[in-house]
Backbone bond lengths (Angstrom), bond angles and torsions (degrees), N, CA, C in turn:
res aa  C-N    CA-C-N  psi(-1)  N-CA   C-N-CA  omega(-1)  CA-C   N-CA-C  phi
1 M - - - 1.429 - - 1.519 107.91 -
2 T 1.343 116.71 129.60 1.414 119.08 178.19 1.532 108.48 -100.56
3 Q 1.258 113.97 139.01 1.468 119.77 176.65 1.524 114.02 -100.22
4 N 1.223 117.40 140.70 1.468 120.32 179.49 1.534 105.85 -83.93
5 Q 1.312 116.29 112.15 1.426 118.06 -179.48 1.555 106.47 -110.68
6 E 1.343 112.32 117.22 1.410 119.67 177.84 1.537 109.77 -75.83
7 P 1.336 116.69 143.04 1.537 117.07 177.52 1.474 107.90 -64.23
8 S 1.241 115.56 149.10 1.488 120.47 179.83 1.492 110.02 -68.23
9 Q 1.284 116.08 133.95 1.519 121.02 -178.09 1.552 108.17 -84.69
10 D 1.304 111.00 148.96 1.430 120.15 -179.73 1.488 110.61 -85.24
11 P 1.361 118.15 109.42 1.478 115.09 -178.52 1.460 115.34 -66.99
12 A 1.287 121.19 -28.13 1.435 124.88 175.74 1.558 108.68 -63.63
13 G 1.344 116.18 -43.71 1.523 117.01 177.42 1.493 111.25 -61.98
14 N 1.345 118.94 -40.14 1.448 120.44 -178.60 1.533 107.55 -64.90
15 T 1.283 119.62 -40.92 1.476 121.65 -179.51 1.532 109.02 -64.32
16 Q 1.366 119.30 -37.55 1.405 119.56 178.89 1.482 111.30 -67.13
17 H 1.344 117.65 -37.85 1.469 120.40 -179.13 1.522 107.52 -68.02
18 F 1.352 118.53 -40.27 1.431 122.66 179.61 1.575 109.40 -62.05
19 R 1.302 116.87 -45.21 1.485 117.71 -177.96 1.453 107.83 -67.34
20 R 1.245 121.19 -36.68 1.562 121.64 177.27 1.454 108.78 -60.22
21 F 1.392 114.91 -49.12 1.462 120.65 178.39 1.496 113.28 -52.75
22 V 1.335 116.56 -47.81 1.411 121.90 -177.18 1.572 111.16 -65.21
23 D 1.352 113.08 -43.52 1.459 116.93 -179.60 1.605 112.54 -67.18
24 E 1.294 116.26 -29.99 1.434 119.51 -178.28 1.490 111.31 -88.91
25 N 1.272 122.00 -17.43 1.468 127.66 179.80 1.485 113.29 -124.13
26 P 1.412 116.17 70.21 1.495 113.03 -177.26 1.492 108.86 -70.47
27 Q 1.316 114.10 155.00 1.510 118.20 178.49 1.469 108.74 -73.51
28 P 1.312 115.47 143.28 1.472 120.24 -179.88 1.542 107.24 -64.69
29 E 1.352 110.93 144.35 1.499 115.53 177.06 1.497 112.23 -75.50
30 E 1.309 114.67 147.90 1.479 118.09 -178.66 1.533 109.93 -69.38
31 T 1.349 113.33 144.87 1.427 117.69 -179.44 1.462 110.29 -66.12
32 A 1.267 118.96 146.30 1.474 125.04 -177.55 1.482 108.13 -67.95
33 R 1.384 115.55 130.95 1.484 116.75 -178.32 1.486 105.52 -88.65
34 R 1.357 112.08 147.57 1.483 121.10 -178.68 1.534 105.87 -74.27
35 P 1.371 115.38 137.75 1.490 121.29 -178.39 1.545 106.17 -67.44
36 V 1.308 117.82 144.80 1.423 123.14 -177.47 1.494 109.54 -86.43
37 L 1.361 119.49 -31.73 1.418 122.44 -177.19 1.483 118.68 -46.02
38 P 1.344 115.18 -51.83 1.560 114.33 179.82 1.544 112.38 -66.31
39 I 1.302 120.74 -23.86 1.488 121.04 176.68 1.548 109.27 -72.59
40 V 1.355 113.23 -43.41 1.493 119.60 177.42 1.491 109.56 -60.29
41 L 1.328 115.97 -51.99 1.528 118.68 179.44 1.544 111.54 -58.16
42 A 1.265 119.61 -40.86 1.463 121.08 177.21 1.529 111.16 -62.06
43 G 1.369 117.01 -40.57 1.445 118.22 176.01 1.492 113.80 -64.55
44 V 1.302 117.66 -42.70 1.414 124.72 176.94 1.612 111.41 -57.81
45 G 1.323 113.00 -45.39 1.422 120.84 177.99 1.541 113.18 -63.18
46 V 1.318 117.37 -39.54 1.469 117.79 177.26 1.520 111.19 -68.96
47 I 1.310 118.40 -37.78 1.458 123.71 178.50 1.553 107.42 -61.52
48 L 1.342 116.19 -46.49 1.492 118.55 -179.80 1.447 113.63 -64.64
49 A 1.401 115.47 -37.25 1.460 117.46 -179.64 1.529 108.75 -67.09
50 V 1.288 120.06 -43.22 1.480 121.52 176.37 1.480 114.23 -63.17
51 A 1.359 116.10 -35.44 1.471 118.68 177.31 1.541 109.66 -67.96
52 V 1.293 118.58 -38.53 1.504 119.93 179.52 1.539 108.81 -69.80
53 I 1.276 121.17 -39.43 1.451 119.31 178.97 1.522 109.29 -67.60
54 V 1.298 118.03 -41.19 1.518 118.34 178.32 1.513 109.92 -61.46
55 A 1.315 114.61 -42.26 1.497 117.04 -178.93 1.560 110.73 -65.64
56 L 1.262 118.13 -39.66 1.474 121.62 177.59 1.561 111.90 -66.54
57 V 1.247 113.86 -38.33 1.584 116.98 177.39 1.457 110.45 -65.56
58 M 1.399 117.72 -45.45 1.411 123.17 -178.87 1.592 108.85 -67.78
59 A 1.282 119.97 -33.46 1.478 119.53 -177.30 1.529 109.85 -72.13
60 F 1.322 119.82 -35.00 1.511 121.23 -176.06 1.547 114.35 -101.73
61 T 1.286 118.85 11.67 1.437 117.84 173.97 1.544 110.23 -110.99
């Protein structure tokens, strides 16, 4: 019985191919996340506006 013997692979060559692959295919940058502070401030502003309107309605009725 003859066995198929594959030639030994060069680990340094594989590493060089991998490094070239990584250098040529950079990972896409993550999309910029929207800041939360303006959304929170808008929410607080809406709550304050509603509170002022309710206070004015209660004061003049």
